[in-house]
N, C-alpha and C positions, 0 to 999 in steps of 0.2 A: 650426730649421723644415726639413723637407724640401722641395725643389722637386719631387720627385715626388709626385703624389696618392698617398694610404696605399692607397687602393682607387680601382679604375676602373670607375665606376658605368656606363660603357658595356657592359660584359660581365658578364651576369648579375645586375645590378642591384647589383654590387659584392661580391658574395657568392661565398663559396667561392674556389676556386684561379683560376677564370677573371677572378674580381675583383681578382686580384694578377698578372694576366700581360696584354701587351700583344696585339694581334690581328695583328701583323707576323708574315708567313709565316716557318717556321723557316730561319734562315740569313739573313733580310733584314739589312742594315746599318742600318736605321733606330733599331733599338732601342739600337745601341751608341753613334750619334751623340746621341740622346737623353739617353744616359747621361752622355757626355762634358759636354754642353750644361749639364746640371742639375749637374753638379759643378763646373763653371767658375762658376755664378751662386752657388752656395752657398759657394765657396772666396772669391769677390770679395765677398761681401756685398751683393749686389745685387737680390735676389729682387724687394723692391716697387719697385723702379724698371724691372724687365725687362718689355719688352713683345714678344711674340713674332708675325711676321706670317707665316701659313702660306695659301697659295693652293690651287687644284685639284689633285690628286694625292694619292699617299701621304702627301706632307708635310702634308696638310690635317690629319691625325690627331693631329698634334702638342697640340693644346689638348685631346684627353681625358687626357693624361699628366702634363703640367708645369703647375704651380700657379704660374703667373706671369699677367701681362696677356696676353691673347692676342686677334688682330683675323685674321678671315678676310677674303682678298683675293680679286677674281677672277682668273681663270687669268692668269699672268705678271705681275699688276700688282702683287706683293709690294713690289719695291723703291719704286715710287711711294707706296704706302701707307706704307711705312716712314719716306720722307722726310716724309710730311705729319706722322705720329706725332712724329718728331724735331724737325722745327721747330716744332710746336705745344707741345712739351714737353720743351724743350732737355736737361732732366736726366736723363729717360728712356735707358733702354738697351736699343736696339732691334735685334731679330735678324730678319733676313729669311729663312726656312727654305724651300728651294726644292728640286726635282727637275730634272733635265736637260730633260725634255720641256716643262716650264714654264718655267725661266730662260733656256735657250738657243735656244727656238723662239717660242712667242708673247710670251714676255717678253724678247726678245734686246734690243729698243730700250731697255726700261725700265733693265735691269741696266746697259747701256753707259752711258746717261745718268746714272744715279745713281752709277757708279763714278767717271765723269769730274768730276762736281760735286765728290765727295770729301768731303762731309759726313758725319761720324762716324756711320755705323751698320756693322753686322756681318753679313755674307752666309754662310751655311752652303748650300753646294750639294750635294746628293747625288747623284753621277751613277752610274747602274747602267746606263747605255748602253741603256734602252729605255722606253717608255711602260708604267709598272708597273701602275697602276691600271686603265687603261681597255681593257686587252686585249692588250698585248705588243705595240704597234706601234713602227715604227722612230721612234726620237728623233733628235735633231741629233747625238747622241754615239755612235749605233750604229756598230759598227765595219765596216769594208768586208768584205763577204763575209759578214755575220752575217744570219742568217735571223731575219725577224720575222713578223708576222701581215701587214705591209704590203710585207714584202720576201720573200715565200716563196723564193725563188731566191738571196737574199742580196744585201745590199747593192752596189750596182754603180756604176759610172761616172757614170751619167746621175742618178743619186740624190745626188751630191756626196759629198765627203768629211767624214768626222766634225769638229765643231767643237771646237776646244782653247780651252776658254773661261778656264782659269786664264792661259794665256799672252796671251789677247785683251786681257782686263782688266788683266794687269800692264804691258802696254806703254801704258796710258793714263796722264795726268799726276797724276789724281785719287787713285788708291788708295796706301796707305801700306805695306800689307801684303797679299801673296797668296801661298797655299801649295796644293800638293796633295797629300793624303796619302791613305792606303788603310786597309784594315781586315783583310787577308787573313792576318795573324800577329801575335804579341804585339808584336813590336817596332815594327811598322807602327802597331799601334793606340796604343801609347804616345805615338808622334809624333802621331797624330790628336788624341789628348787634349790635348797641349801646345799645338799649334797652334789649337785651337779655344778655349782659355784665353786664348791671347795675342790672337787677335784679339778677342776680348770685352774684354780688359784694354785694349786700346787705344783702344778706344772710351771706357772709364771713365776713361782719360786725356785724353780730347778730341783724339787725334792724328789721327784720320781713319778714312777709309773701309777696310774689310778683307775679304777674302773667302777662304774654306776650300774648296776643292773637294775633297770627299771620293770615292773610287772604292768603291764599294760592291756587295754582292751581290744579285741577285734570282733565286734559285734557282728560282722558279716559272717564270718565262718563258725561263731558260736550259735549263729542263729537266733540271736537274742537280740531284744532293744537295747539300748546303750545303757539304761539305768539297771536292765538286769545283767548286762554284762558286767558292771562294775561290782554288783551283788556276787557273781559267779568267781571273780577274781578274788574278792575278799575271803568267800565262803570255800572255794575250791583249791585256789593255787596258794593261799597263806599256809596251809597245813604242810605243802610238799615245799614251798619255797619263802621260810620265815623271813620275815623282813629285820634290818638293822645293819649296823657297822660290823662286818666280818672280819677286818683288819683295819688299823690304822695306828701307824708307827712313824706318822709324818712328822711329828715333834722331835722326836730323837733321831730321826735320819738327816745325815749332812747333805747340804745341797751337792747336786752332780757339779764335779769340777768342769770348766770349759774344756771342750775338746775341739781340735782344730777341723775347721770348715775344709771339704775337699775344694780343689782347684779346678776351675773349668777352663783353665787356660790352654787353648790348642795345643802350643808347644811342650806346654808340661806334660799334659796328657800323652800326647804322642812319644814322649821320652820315656815315659812311665809303662806304656805298653810294648817296649822294645822296637819303636820306631828309630829310624835312622834320623840323625840331627842333620847331616848334609843333604842337600840338594840331590836327589837321583836321578841319573842320567835317562832320558826316554829314546826307545828306539822305533816306536810305531810311528808312521805318517799319518795314520788315521785308525778309527776303530774298527776292527775286523769285520765286516758289516756280511761279507760272502762267506759262507751261504746262507746265514742263520738269522740275518737282521741286527738289531741293536741291543738285544738281550738275549744273551747265551747261557743255558743251563748245563752244566755237567755235573755226574755222579761219580764218585769214586768209591768202590766198595772191595771189601775185602776181610781175612780174619784178622784177630787180634795180632799186632806185630806185623803187620805187612806194610804199614805206614801210609795208609789211606790218608790219614788225619793230616799226617806233617805235608804229604804232598798237595792235599786240598788248601792247606794254609798257604803253602809256597805260590801256587796258582793265583789265590786270591790277591795277595801282596805284590804279586807281578803286575796284575791289572791295575792296583792302586797305584803303583810306581808310576805307570803309564798314563795316569791322569783319569781313570774310568773309574765307576763306582763297582763296589764287588763285595759278594757277602759270603761266609762259609758257616754252615752249621752243622756240626757233628752230630751224628747220632751212635751212643754207647749203649747197647741193649745187652741182653744176656748172650745174644748170638755172637757176640765178639770173642767168645772163648770157642773159636773152631767155626762158627758158622759164618754169619754174615753182618759186619757192621759198615756204616757206610758214611760218605760226607756228601753234602750238597753245596756246591759252588755255583754262584749267579755273577756274570758279568754284563754289565750296561753300560751304554755309551753315555748316559745322561744319569739315570737313577734306577736302582734295581727296586721294583714295585713289590715283587714277592721272592722272599729268599729260597723257597723250596724249588727243587727240579723234579717233580714227579715224573714229567716227560722229557728227560734230557737229551741234548743234541749230542752230546758226548759221553759215553760210558768208559770209565777205566776200571777192569774187573781184574782183580787180584787172585780170584780162585774161582772154581767152577761153579759153587752155590750162588755166587755173586752174579756172573754171567748168566746163569739159568732164571734168576729172580728178575734182574732187571734188564737184560737184553730186549726182551719183547716189548719193552716200555719208551725205547729209544725211539725218536720221532723218526719219520721216512726223512730220507737224505743223511741221518745222523752216521756216527761212528760209533762201533765198540771195540774199543782196544783191550785185548787181554792177555794174559800169561800162558803163553802156549806150553811152558815148561811143566806147568800143573794142570792144564786143560788140553790136553792133546787131541781130544774130541769133542770138539765144542757143540753144543745144540743150535739147531737151525735158527738162524735170526730172521725177522720179518724183511720182506724182499726188498724194501727200500734201504735197509741198514748195512752199512758197509762192516764186515768183521776184519779186524787187523790183529793177528797174532804175531805178538813178539815173545821171545824166551827171555823174559826179564829176569826170573830166578838163574837160570842158566848162565847169561851174561853176568849176573851179580858172584855167582860163584866162582867164575872164572877170575873175576876181580879180586877174589879172595874175602869179600865180605858181603853175605847176602842181604843185610840189612839196608844196602844202598839198591834194592831193585825197585823202590818206589822213584828214586831219581832215575833210574833207567826208564821207567814208566813216563817220568816227565818228559824226558827227551822223544820217546816213542810218541807221545801226545804232541809235543812240538812239531814233530816230522810229518805226522798224518794228518794234522789240523790247519798247520800254518798259521795258528791262533794268534801267536806273538812270535816276534824274531826271537833267535835262540839266546841271545844277548839279554832280552829281556827276563827269559826264565834264570838266567845264570847269575844276574843280578841279585835276583831273589833268594837264589840257593846261597849266594855270598852273605847275604845279610843273615840266613837262618843259620850259617856257620861262624857268624862273627866271633863268637867264642871259642871256636873248635877250628882253628886255621889249619892244624895238622890233616884234618880231613877233608879239605877243599879240593887238593888235587884229585884224589880219588873220587870225589863227587862229581867233579867236571867231566873225568874221564867215563864215568857211568852215564852220564847225560848224553855226551857224544855218541857213546856206542847205542844209545837208546834211539838218537835221532836217525844214526846209520842203520839201523836195524830196520827201520821203516824206509827211508829213502832209496835205498839200494834195491828195494822190491816195488813192481807195479802194482799201485794200489787196486787198480782195475782187475787183479787177478786174486784178490781176497776174496773169499767166500762167506 
């Protein structure tokens, strides 16, 4: 079975001549590299095991033409995605197919770490010294003096020298095989064909990480004919990027031992992340649609140590226990040292479509900067609950937002443990929003304290005092 699709449906619906030709510019090297890759896959008999990873750039179009597994990665992240695929499915043959703007620029950290790790994957690196897809900007491999859209006067010293990726990767301990090849004449094409096959064969043998750098032509952005572009690669690129094997220790490197593939069994995964093995009781009669509908956003914000992240996780767990969908996204920035760090929680009756809460229905603010920053973002008819111990003079909130002051820190101090102020806050949230029954929150708190039973009574008291601090006061009196 051919690894190339018989028809390319992307072009003219797969009909006519266009349905049998690639979209690449005349003289582009990608077509030849595709050919050598598919020939290697067919010769080695691994089509049903092969997964190609293609990121942003001209490399992304690989999946239009090759009949194998395909995963598209974010710009530069193909090696990281390739490692995930390989570790999850050790028997797969994973090919990370990347261009120079992708691999050597935004993906530099990913390729170096993947290479140093040395796990058997194959990287095919197409180097045409330019950003081909996005308009001909200067790439990390652009030559000195070369004119591009972002170096109209030529690459100069202030722009740095081009990166020699094959040499850089070859000096690492992890790779077993690194070679640079070219496409500008038949002799070089044969070498490229052999190198790509060898790099994939080494993965089939489980030897280790291999990378092939391919010097390829981009006639469009060079402003040359295909023949002149081939000559340019030979005359201009080779002095900077000399061809040849940069490292080959494949004969002496022992094959990787088999590693345990991860399990995707829901029960095992649930246990691994700390989920309860027993069925959890539910206390909600239905999803709390009033007053915010079937998808509710909450934002919890405070300084580092306020417990906003822990409280957010407890809310998400409480929702999941009730059979709803919930997400929790933490934000740990430099502001967490005394400023504002936050967590977004979303709770949906069926499915959370966007985990962020840029306009929350409920804000839980542990300090003044958090209230000032996020209070204006709360939706109309929303609630802003804040720690009145540390925010005695709150800023004015939007007219449709109810402010709910609760002395969280003072209550926690009276209990003898200031760190439980986040549980006081959860009680206040339960009392102010009626989001879930109190027992729903308490169940999630008990799960979180499963390994710390001595703290359970204190936290249950903190929660009850938080509820009481709200329900004993008329909400319509809050400003």
